[in-house]
C-alpha positions in Angstrom: 0.0 0.0 0.0 1.5 3.3 -1.1 1.5 6.2 1.4 -1.1 8.9 0.6 1.5 11.4 -0.8 2.8 8.8 -3.3 -0.6 7.6 -4.4 -1.0 10.2 -7.1 2.6 9.9 -8.5 3.1 8.2 -11.8 4.3 4.6 -11.6 6.7 4.9 -14.5 9.1 7.6 -15.7 7.3 9.6 -18.4 3.8 8.3 -17.6 0.9 10.7 -17.2 0.1 11.9 -13.7 -2.9 10.1 -12.1 -6.0 12.1 -11.7 -7.5 12.7 -8.3 -11.0 12.4 -9.6 -12.8 9.9 -11.9 -14.4 12.0 -14.7 -18.1 11.4 -14.6 -19.6 11.1 -18.1 -22.9 9.6 -19.0 -22.5 5.8 -18.6 -25.9 4.3 -18.8 -24.9 1.4 -21.0 -21.7 -0.4 -21.9 -22.5 -1.9 -25.2 -20.4 -4.9 -26.1 -19.3 -6.0 -29.6 -17.0 -8.7 -30.9 -14.3 -7.0 -33.1 -13.6 -10.3 -34.9 -17.2 -10.4 -36.2 -17.3 -8.4 -39.4 -21.0 -7.8 -39.3 -20.8 -6.4 -35.8 -17.7 -4.3 -36.7 -19.4 -2.7 -39.6 -22.2 -1.5 -37.3 -19.9 0.1 -34.8 -19.8 3.7 -36.2 -23.7 3.9 -36.2 -24.1 2.2 -32.8 -21.5 4.4 -31.2 -23.7 7.4 -31.8 -26.5 5.8 -29.8 -24.6 4.6 -26.7 -22.7 6.2 -23.9 -19.9 3.5 -23.9 -19.0 1.1 -26.6 -16.7 -1.8 -25.7 -14.6 -4.1 -27.9 -14.8 -7.5 -26.2 -11.7 -9.7 -26.4 -12.6 -12.2 -23.6 -15.7 -14.4 -23.2 -17.8 -14.9 -26.3 -14.7 -14.6 -28.5 -13.6 -18.1 -29.8 -10.0 -19.1 -29.0 -9.0 -19.1 -32.6 -10.3 -15.6 -33.0 -8.6 -13.9 -30.1 -5.8 -12.3 -32.2 -8.3 -11.3 -34.9 -10.5 -9.6 -32.3 -7.5 -7.7 -30.9 -6.4 -6.5 -34.3 -10.0 -5.8 -35.3 -10.4 -3.5 -32.3 -7.2 -1.6 -33.3 -8.5 -1.2 -36.9 -11.9 0.0 -35.8 -10.5 2.5 -33.3 -8.2 4.0 -35.8 -10.9 4.3 -38.4 -13.8 5.6 -36.2 -14.5 9.0 -34.8 -16.3 8.1 -31.5 -17.2 11.7 -30.7 -18.5 11.9 -27.1 -18.9 8.2 -26.8 -16.4 6.4 -24.6 -14.3 3.6 -26.1 -13.6 0.7 -23.7 -12.2 -2.8 -24.1 -12.5 -5.9 -22.0 -9.1 -7.7 -22.2 -8.6 -11.4 -21.5 -8.2 -12.6 -17.9 -4.9 -12.1 -16.2 -4.1 -15.8 -16.2 -4.7 -16.2 -19.9 -2.0 -16.4 -22.6 -3.5 -13.5 -24.5 -3.8 -10.7 -21.9 -0.2 -9.4 -22.1 -0.4 -9.0 -25.9 -3.9 -7.4 -25.5 -2.7 -4.7 -23.2 0.6 -4.0 -25.0 -1.0 -3.8 -28.4 -4.0 -1.7 -27.4 -2.1 0.9 -25.3 0.7 1.4 -27.9 -1.6 1.3 -30.9 -4.8 3.1 -29.8 -4.0 4.3 -26.3 -4.9 7.8 -27.3 -8.5 6.7 -28.1 -9.0 4.2 -25.3 -10.8 5.5 -22.2 -11.0 2.4 -20.0 -9.7 -1.2 -19.9 -12.0 -3.6 -18.2 -10.2 -6.4 -16.4 -12.2 -9.7 -15.8 -12.1 -11.9 -12.7 -10.3 -9.5 -10.5 -9.8 -11.2 -7.1 -7.8 -8.6 -5.1 -5.8 -5.4 -5.1 -2.8 -7.3 -6.4 -4.5 -7.8 -9.8 -5.1 -4.0 -10.1 -1.5 -3.2 -8.9 -0.1 -5.4 -11.7 -2.3 -3.8 -14.4 -1.6 -0.3 -12.9 2.2 -0.6 -13.2 2.0 -2.2 -16.7 -0.2 0.5 -18.0 2.0 3.2 -16.7 5.0 1.7 -18.4 3.1 1.4 -21.7 1.6 4.9 -21.5 5.2 6.3 -21.1 6.3 4.3 -24.1 3.4 5.5 -26.2 3.8 9.1 -25.1 0.3 9.4 -23.8 -0.7 12.6 -22.0 -3.6 11.1 -20.0 -4.1 7.9 -18.0 -6.2 5.0 -19.3 -8.5 4.0 -16.5 -9.2 0.5 -15.2 -12.6 -1.1 -14.6 -12.8 -4.4 -12.6 -15.4 -7.1 -13.0 -16.6 -8.9 -9.8 -16.8 -12.5 -10.9 -15.5 -14.6 -8.1 -16.2 -15.3 -4.4 -12.7 -14.0 -3.6 -13.3 -10.8 -5.6 -16.5 -10.1 -3.6 -14.7 -10.8 -0.3 -12.0 -8.3 -1.4 -14.2 -5.7 -3.2 -13.4 -2.9 -0.8 -9.6 -3.3 -1.4 -10.2 -3.6 -5.1 -12.1 -0.4 -5.2 -9.3 1.4 -3.3 -6.4 -0.2 -5.1 -5.4 2.6 -7.5 -6.3 6.2 -8.6 -6.7 4.6 -12.0 -9.9 2.7 -10.8 -12.9 3.9 -12.8 -15.5 1.4 -11.5 -16.7 -2.1 -10.9 -19.2 -4.3 -12.7 -21.1 -7.3 -11.4 -20.4 -10.4 -13.4 -23.2 -12.8 -12.3 -22.5 -15.8 -14.5 -18.9 -16.5 -13.5 -19.7 -15.4 -9.9 -22.5 -18.0 -9.8 -20.1 -20.7 -10.9 -17.5 -19.5 -8.4 -20.0 -19.6 -5.6 -21.4 -23.0 -6.7 -24.8 -21.4 -7.0 -27.4 -23.7 -8.6 -28.5 -21.5 -11.5 -27.5 -21.5 -15.1 -29.0 -18.1 -15.9 -26.8 -15.0 -16.9 -28.1 -12.4 -14.4 -31.6 -11.8 -13.4 -33.7 -13.8 -10.9 -34.6 -17.4 -10.5 -38.1 -18.9 -10.0 -36.9 -21.2 -7.3 -35.4 -18.4 -5.1 -38.6 -17.4 -3.2 -40.2 -16.5 0.1 -43.7 -17.8 0.9 -46.5 -16.4 3.0 -47.2 -18.2 6.3 -50.1 -20.8 6.3 -53.5 -19.5 7.2 -55.0 -22.9 8.3 -54.4 -26.6 8.6 -53.9 -27.0 4.8 -50.3 -25.9 4.2 -51.0 -25.6 0.4 -53.8 -23.0 0.6 -53.4 -19.2 0.3 -49.6 -19.1 0.5 -48.5 -16.6 -2.2 -44.8 -16.8 -3.2 -42.6 -13.9 -4.1 -39.5 -14.3 -6.3 -36.4 -12.8 -4.7 -33.3 -11.1 -6.2 -30.2 -13.4 -6.2 -27.9 -10.5 -6.6 -29.2 -7.9 -4.1 -26.4 -8.5 -1.5 -23.6 -8.4 -4.0 -24.8 -5.3 -5.8 -25.3 -3.5 -2.5 -21.9 -4.4 -1.3 -20.3 -3.4 -4.6 -22.2 -0.1 -4.6 -20.9 0.7 -1.1 -17.3 -0.1 -2.0 -17.5 2.1 -5.1 -19.2 5.0 -3.2 -16.7 5.0 -0.4 -13.9 5.3 -3.1 -15.6 7.7 -5.5 -15.8 5.3 -8.4 -18.7 4.0 -10.4 -20.8 0.8 -9.9 -22.4 -1.0 -12.9 -24.8 -3.9 -13.2 -23.4 -6.5 -15.7 -25.2 -8.6 -18.3 -28.8 -9.8 -18.5 -28.6 -12.8 -20.7 -32.2 -13.5 -21.7 -32.3 -11.1 -24.6 -35.9 -11.7 -25.5 -37.2 -11.0 -21.9 -37.1 -7.3 -22.2 -39.6 -6.9 -19.2 -37.4 -8.7 -16.7 -34.3 -7.0 -18.1 -35.9 -3.6 -17.4 -36.8 -4.7 -13.9 -33.3 -5.9 -13.1 -31.7 -2.8 -14.5 -34.1 -0.6 -12.5 -33.3 -2.5 -9.3 -29.6 -1.8 -9.9 -30.3 1.9 -10.7 -32.3 2.3 -7.5 -29.5 0.7 -5.4 -26.9 3.2 -6.9 -25.6 1.7 -10.1 -24.9 4.2 -12.9 -25.4 1.8 -15.8 -25.5 -1.8 -17.1 -24.1 -3.8 -19.9 -26.0 -4.2 -23.1 -25.4 -7.3 -25.1 -27.9 -6.7 -27.9 -29.2 -3.4 -29.5 -32.6 -4.0 -27.9 -31.1 -3.5 -24.5 -29.6 -0.1 -25.4 -32.9 1.7 -25.1 -33.8 -0.2 -22.0 -30.7 1.0 -20.2 -31.1 4.5 -21.6 -34.6 4.7 -20.1 -33.9 3.1 -16.8 -30.6 4.8 -15.9 -32.0 8.3 -16.8 -34.1 9.9 -14.0 -37.7 10.4 -15.0 -38.8 13.9 -15.7 -41.2 13.7 -12.8 -38.4 12.8 -10.4 -36.3 15.6 -11.7 -39.1 18.1 -11.3 -39.7 17.0 -7.7 -36.0 17.3 -7.0 -35.9 20.8 -8.3 -38.9 21.8 -6.1 -37.2 20.4 -3.0 -33.9 22.1 -3.7 -35.5 25.4 -4.4 -37.7 25.2 -1.3 -34.8 24.2 0.9 -32.6 27.2 0.1 -29.3 26.6 2.0 -30.4 23.0 2.7 -30.9 23.4 6.4 -34.2 23.0 8.3 -37.2 21.3 7.0 -40.2 22.0 4.6 -43.5 20.3 3.8 -44.1 19.6 0.1 -47.2 17.7 -1.0 -47.7 16.6 2.6 -44.2 15.1 2.9 -41.4 16.4 5.1 -38.2 17.3 3.3 -35.1 18.0 5.2 -31.3 18.1 4.8 -31.1 14.4 4.0 -33.8 14.5 1.3 -32.2 17.6 -0.2 -29.0 15.7 -0.6 -30.9 12.9 -2.3 -32.4 15.4 -4.7 -29.0 17.0 -5.5 -27.8 13.5 -6.5 -30.8 13.3 -8.9 -30.2 16.7 -10.3 -26.5 16.3 -10.8 -27.2 13.1 -12.8 -29.9 14.8 -14.8 -27.7 17.7 -15.7 -24.9 15.5 -16.9 -27.2 13.4 -19.1 -29.0 16.5 -20.5 -25.7 17.8 -21.8 -25.4 14.8 -24.0 -29.1 14.0 -24.8 -31.2 16.8 -26.3 -34.4 15.0 -25.6 -33.6 14.7 -21.9 -32.6 18.4 -21.8 -36.0 19.3 -23.1 -37.8 16.9 -20.8 -35.9 18.0 -17.7 -36.1 21.8 -18.5 -32.9 22.4 -16.6 
């Protein structure tokens, strides 16, 4: 653990100085694409205009024999595409794989000036972030970059969840953390084969009302991921980095997808992964505050003045704590409105 004065010093001679703040930009969806898939690659310039973050995936979902093609495909796409305000991310292969070193070296030296964030899978502790941190600093110096590439960790193992607080605090390069439910389920030996979302067998049941134990006992499906998301959100909040929900694998079930994304949004996540274009609009809708919520937040802040005391609005007490909640809502709305003209009109900020 570096001492506080050294924490913001470059880890390599000639590397850019770490930033003390994570730049908050609209991050409602991280849209994944396979750079080795020519059809997907051809759609990137158009999709990039519709999303907050577009991510070239080099890890899962890319066949072993296409790993090098995916890496080179991402380099070619990045060089040929003007991403405008859209962030360009990549997910490299896991740190124990034979491809990850070439992934990082190639991408930083070839397109480091365009790459905003490197997503690292299966992070299990601060040691994984420290390794990537030093390597990136060396490569940034070699490439002559004038800004740091940030790091995003995926929470995919039981060990990672146990160490999530130290992962979040491991480096000023940390941008955020995503929940990786499928690999995490396997690591925990959970008995589900779903990629994110709930499970019909994970329920609570009402108490019996009589002798017949089968009558009048309504069941309610529970959220398998509530504990992990809440813990991840707390770890991110205490370190001023950003939490994200990960993938929702049942592409056709847009209703359940929206529900799961909204749960994550209410708990504090800023966005989620989109694996298919149909999920882009779901994430955009869910992770943007409603105009009604924004209007209410404006009323509270205006009525509270300096934020002290308490006021009654529509029969509800609003005080310092609720004013802080409303300021969170307004800060998010303002940042989204700067990028989205429709939201700017709806929010009237």
